[in-house]
Every structure is written in structure tokens, then in C-alpha cells.
C-alpha positions in Angstrom: 11.5 -52.0 -38.4 14.9 -53.3 -37.5 16.6 -56.6 -37.5 18.7 -58.5 -35.0 22.2 -59.8 -35.7 22.2 -63.5 -35.1 24.5 -66.4 -35.7 24.0 -67.8 -39.2 22.2 -71.0 -38.0 19.4 -68.9 -36.5 16.1 -69.1 -38.5 15.0 -65.6 -39.2 11.2 -65.3 -39.3 11.2 -62.0 -41.1 13.9 -59.8 -42.7 12.7 -56.2 -42.3 12.7 -53.8 -45.3 14.4 -51.4 -45.4 17.4 -52.2 -43.1 17.5 -50.0 -40.0 19.7 -49.9 -37.0 18.0 -51.3 -33.9 18.9 -53.5 -30.9 21.5 -56.1 -31.5 21.6 -59.6 -29.9 25.1 -60.5 -28.9 26.6 -63.9 -29.7 27.4 -65.2 -26.2 30.3 -67.3 -27.6 31.9 -64.2 -29.2 31.7 -61.8 -26.4 34.7 -60.9 -24.3 35.1 -58.8 -21.1 37.7 -56.4 -22.6 36.8 -53.8 -25.2 38.5 -54.0 -28.6 40.1 -51.0 -30.4 38.3 -51.0 -33.8 40.8 -48.5 -35.2 43.7 -50.7 -34.5 41.9 -53.8 -35.8 41.2 -52.1 -39.1 44.7 -50.7 -39.4 46.1 -54.2 -38.8 43.7 -55.7 -41.3 44.7 -53.2 -44.0 48.4 -53.9 -43.4 49.9 -56.3 -46.0 51.9 -58.0 -43.3 49.0 -58.9 -41.1 47.3 -62.2 -40.7 44.1 -61.5 -42.5 42.1 -64.4 -41.1 43.1 -63.6 -37.5 42.3 -59.9 -37.9 38.9 -60.6 -39.6 38.0 -63.0 -36.7 39.0 -60.2 -34.2 37.0 -57.6 -36.2 33.9 -59.7 -36.3 34.1 -60.4 -32.6 34.4 -56.7 -31.9 31.4 -56.0 -34.0 29.3 -58.5 -32.2 30.5 -57.3 -28.8 30.1 -53.6 -29.6 26.9 -53.8 -31.6 25.5 -50.5 -32.9 28.4 -48.2 -31.8 31.1 -50.6 -33.0 29.5 -50.8 -36.5 29.2 -47.0 -36.7 32.8 -46.6 -35.7 34.0 -49.3 -38.1 32.1 -47.8 -41.1 33.5 -44.3 -40.3 37.0 -45.8 -40.2 36.8 -47.5 -43.6 35.5 -50.9 -42.5 33.3 -51.5 -45.5 36.1 -50.5 -48.0 38.6 -52.8 -46.2 36.2 -55.7 -46.1 35.4 -55.4 -49.8 39.1 -55.4 -50.5 39.4 -58.6 -48.6 36.9 -60.2 -51.1 39.8 -60.3 -53.6 41.5 -63.0 -51.5 41.8 -66.5 -53.0 41.4 -68.1 -49.6 37.9 -69.3 -49.0 38.2 -68.9 -45.2 39.2 -65.2 -45.6 36.3 -64.7 -48.0 33.9 -66.3 -45.5 35.0 -64.0 -42.7 34.9 -61.0 -45.0 31.3 -61.7 -45.9 30.4 -62.0 -42.3 32.1 -58.7 -41.5 30.0 -57.0 -44.2 26.9 -58.6 -42.9 27.7 -57.1 -39.4 28.7 -53.7 -40.8 26.0 -53.0 -43.4 22.7 -52.5 -41.5 21.3 -49.1 -42.5 20.7 -47.1 -45.6 24.0 -45.2 -45.6 26.2 -48.2 -45.1 24.3 -50.1 -47.7 24.8 -47.3 -50.2 28.5 -47.3 -49.5 28.6 -51.0 -50.3 26.8 -50.4 -53.6 28.9 -47.3 -54.5 32.1 -49.4 -54.0 30.8 -52.0 -56.5 30.3 -54.4 -53.5 27.5 -56.5 -55.0 29.5 -57.2 -58.1 32.5 -58.3 -56.0 30.2 -60.4 -53.8 28.6 -62.1 -56.7 31.9 -62.9 -58.4 32.8 -65.0 -55.3 30.1 -67.5 -56.3 31.5 -67.7 -59.8 35.0 -68.3 -58.6 34.4 -70.6 -55.7 31.9 -73.5 -55.5 31.8 -73.6 -51.7 28.6 -74.2 -49.7 29.5 -72.0 -46.8 30.5 -69.1 -49.0 27.3 -69.4 -51.0 25.3 -69.4 -47.8 27.1 -66.3 -46.6 26.7 -64.5 -49.9 22.9 -65.0 -50.0 22.5 -64.1 -46.4 24.2 -60.8 -47.1 22.5 -60.1 -50.4 19.1 -60.9 -49.1 19.4 -57.7 -47.1 21.6 -55.4 -49.1 20.2 -55.9 -52.6 17.1 -53.9 -51.6 19.4 -50.8 -51.7 20.1 -51.2 -55.4 18.0 -48.9 -57.5 15.6 -50.3 -60.1 17.7 -48.7 -62.8 20.9 -50.4 -61.6 22.8 -52.4 -64.2 23.3 -55.1 -61.6 19.9 -56.6 -62.3 20.9 -57.3 -65.9 24.7 -57.6 -65.8 25.3 -59.0 -62.3 22.6 -61.5 -61.5 21.4 -64.0 -64.1 18.7 -66.6 -64.2 20.9 -69.6 -65.0 23.0 -69.0 -62.0 20.1 -68.3 -59.7 18.5 -71.5 -60.9 21.6 -73.4 -60.0 21.6 -71.7 -56.5 18.0 -72.8 -56.0 18.8 -76.3 -57.0 21.7 -76.4 -54.6 19.9 -74.8 -51.6 16.8 -77.0 -52.1 19.0 -80.1 -52.0 20.6 -78.8 -48.8 17.2 -78.1 -47.3 15.9 -81.6 -48.2 19.0 -83.4 -47.0 19.6 -81.6 -43.8 16.2 -80.1 -42.9 18.0 -76.7 -42.5 16.3 -74.3 -44.9 17.5 -70.9 -43.8 19.8 -70.6 -46.9 17.0 -71.6 -49.2 14.9 -68.8 -47.7 17.7 -66.3 -48.6 18.0 -67.6 -52.1 14.2 -67.3 -52.6 14.4 -63.7 -51.3 17.1 -62.7 -53.8 15.4 -64.5 -56.7 12.1 -62.9 -56.0 13.6 -59.4 -55.9 15.6 -60.1 -59.1 12.4 -61.2 -60.9 10.7 -57.9 -59.9 13.6 -55.8 -61.2 15.1 -57.8 -64.0 14.4 -56.1 -67.4 14.1 -59.4 -69.3 10.6 -60.2 -67.8 9.1 -63.5 -68.9 12.5 -64.9 -69.9 13.6 -64.5 -66.3 10.6 -66.5 -65.1 11.3 -69.3 -67.6 14.8 -69.7 -66.2 13.4 -70.6 -62.8 10.3 -72.6 -63.8 12.0 -76.0 -63.5 12.9 -75.2 -59.8 9.2 -74.9 -58.8 8.4 -78.6 -58.1 11.4 -79.1 -55.9 10.8 -75.8 -54.1 7.2 -76.9 -53.3 8.6 -80.2 -51.9 11.1 -78.3 -49.7 8.4 -76.1 -48.4 6.3 -79.2 -47.5 9.3 -81.0 -45.9 10.7 -77.9 -44.1 7.7 -75.8 -43.3 9.5 -73.1 -41.2 8.1 -69.6 -41.4 11.1 -68.0 -43.1 11.1 -70.5 -46.0 7.3 -70.4 -46.4 7.4 -66.6 -46.5 10.1 -66.2 -49.0 9.0 -69.3 -51.0 5.5 -67.8 -51.4 7.0 -64.5 -52.3 9.1 -66.1 -55.1 6.0 -68.0 -56.4 4.1 -64.7 -56.3 6.9 -62.9 -58.2 7.0 -65.6 -60.9 3.2 -65.5 -61.4 3.1 -61.7 -61.3 5.7 -61.2 -64.0 4.0 -63.8 -66.1 0.6 -62.1 -65.7 2.1 -58.7 -66.4 3.6 -59.8 -69.7 1.2 -58.6 -72.3 2.7 -60.5 -75.2 2.0 -64.0 -73.8 0.2 -66.0 -76.5 1.0 -69.5 -75.1 1.1 -70.9 -71.6 4.4 -70.1 -69.8 3.5 -72.4 -66.9 2.4 -75.8 -68.2 -0.7 -77.3 -66.7 1.5 -80.0 -65.1 3.2 -77.2 -63.1 0.4 -74.7 -62.5 -2.1 -77.0 -61.0 0.3 -78.7 -58.5 1.4 -75.2 -57.5 -2.2 -74.2 -56.9 -2.9 -77.3 -54.9 0.2 -76.8 -52.7 -0.9 -73.2 -52.0 -4.5 -74.3 -51.3 -3.2 -76.8 -48.7 -1.2 -74.1 -46.9 -4.6 -72.4 -46.1 -5.1 -75.0 -43.4 -1.8 -74.3 -41.7 -1.3 -72.1 -38.6 0.7 -69.3 -40.3 2.0 -66.1 -38.7 0.7 -62.8 -40.3 3.7 -62.1 -42.5 3.6 -65.6 -44.0 -0.2 -65.4 -44.5 0.3 -62.1 -46.4 2.7 -63.6 -49.0 0.7 -66.8 -49.2 -2.5 -64.9 -50.0 -0.6 -62.9 -52.6 0.9 -66.0 -54.2 -2.4 -67.9 -54.3 -4.3 -65.0 -55.8 -1.6 -64.3 -58.4 -1.1 -67.9 -59.5 -4.8 -68.3 -60.0 -4.9 -65.1 -62.0 -1.9 -66.1 -64.0 -3.4 -69.5 -64.8 -6.8 -67.9 -65.9 -4.9 -65.3 -67.9 -2.9 -67.8 -69.9 -6.0 -69.9 -70.5 -7.9 -66.9 -71.8 -4.9 -66.0 -74.0 -4.8 -69.5 -75.5 -8.6 -69.4 -76.1 -8.3 -66.1 -77.9 -5.4 -67.3 -80.0 -7.3 -70.5 -80.9 -10.4 -68.5 -81.9 -8.4 -66.2 -84.0 -6.8 -69.1 -85.9 -10.3 -70.7 -86.3 -11.6 -67.6 -87.9 -8.9 -67.8 -90.6 -10.1 -71.2 -91.8 
């Protein structure tokens, strides 16, 4: 499966895994009638005397105009390396365009692995720690929702790069954006990243606990902004949280309190009456089953613990 390159305000219904080169939809506002020389653009961008913002704007236009072939050429000519170097800029507008360039460049396994080998994810994540900027955050999660799937399960990034506290803050912020503007595409990307982190993070149950307080607001956002992308990735995040909880063999007390587990079940049950596309139905069914299993499992665990204590009296 492939994915189309769209302007950021386009609601993606599904992000294909893994990334693969396919057809590209051109941005009509960015297209020009004259071809652009990718080599010259990258040479100018790498020059210390160039106007970085202008050259990045030109590069992104060329990538949108040229599609598959332009991205191939740019990667071969060092486009990923140069774009990562631009992430060291202190100018938010340069960072924004650099992230867009990487989003346009990295769209297959080889280019994704180059990004990873150049420590790209660490550089991208540091942007959020240095700059509290809504547009930068949106660009970061749009990019990482695609490229993080290329990180191996043994990568140190899952422990040393991402962390639950910061992802919880990102969920808080993106939920508020969704509720206030009814534009939830960024929240979908954040849910996607958070779900993958939960599946690969070595801290297990502690990772789930870091995100538990986000669940009520997430359910509210999914009810207020029920677009397919958010429902898909929101359900996937709920599934991941419940799956990690169920998998933790050392649970002796309820991780999800009754006041959280039951509303989550009710919200997922209500979704059964919605007209959902197949990919959303898939993750919804997984989430519903796993939350039920998780709730039953913690109840059984508590009952066994209580019985064990009673036998000691």
C-alpha cells in the first residue's frame, strides 16, 4: 500500500504501513510550469550564504511538482542529510519548512532508514523540547507518525527519545486543539505515535499509567470530532493501552479505575452503531475486545489477591 502526499490540512483516512512509493497528488498551489533543478536547490541550501527559508520553500515546491522522481533525486543528492542539518536552526519558520521537506522526502524504506541512521528522530524530537510552537508540533507528529515505524524494536529511541510525560502533554495539547477548532488531524498523528510507543516501550505498565489521565478527554474528542482518521488512531491507542495492561503479568491492583474503564467501554459500545469504514471497524473491534479483557483480568487479579489475604486471617 502507498500513501499520497497531501497538504497538511487534508484529513488522511489511513496511513499505510509500511511506507511505500506510489502515486503522488500534486498541490495545485505549489505547481509551476517550469522544472526546477534539484541539484542547484540543494547546493544553494547547503551554502552558508543562502537564504535558508527561501531555498527550503523552493525545495518543497520542487518536491511537490516532481513527485516520485524529484524525491528520488533529492535523496540521492543528500536531501535528507541537508534537511536534518536545517533542524539545528533556531528559526521556527526554517524548522517548519525543514520538517515539511523531510515529510516529502522520506516515503520508502531506504529513505526512512537513512533518516534513522542520521539520528533524525532524536533531532526531530528535540525540536518539541526547544520550541513550544503549535505548527512545529503538528509537523513533527505528522512526520513521526510515518517514519517511527522504521525504528527497530531494539532501538534506544523508545526509551531515551520518547517519554510518557511529554507524550501526555502532546495529547493534552492536541485534544484541546481538536475540541476548540474541530480539526483533529494532528490528534490522530499524536495517537498514532503514542500507540506505537506503548507497543515498543520497555517500561510497560508504567508507560500506560503516564497516559491514563488523557483517556476521558480523548473519548470526548472522538465524540465531538468523529472523523475516520481520529477514530482509527484513537481506537488503536485505547487498544494499545489495554493490551499492555493485560499483558503485564505482575498486576495485582487495578491499573484502570472503574471510573475510567466503564466509560471507555460505554464509548466503544456506542461506536458499534456508527457507520464506520473497514479500517476503523478493525481497530474499534480490537479496542473493544481488549478493554473488556483488561477489565475482566484486573477484576480476577483483585479477587485472587483478596482471597489470598482472606486465607491468611
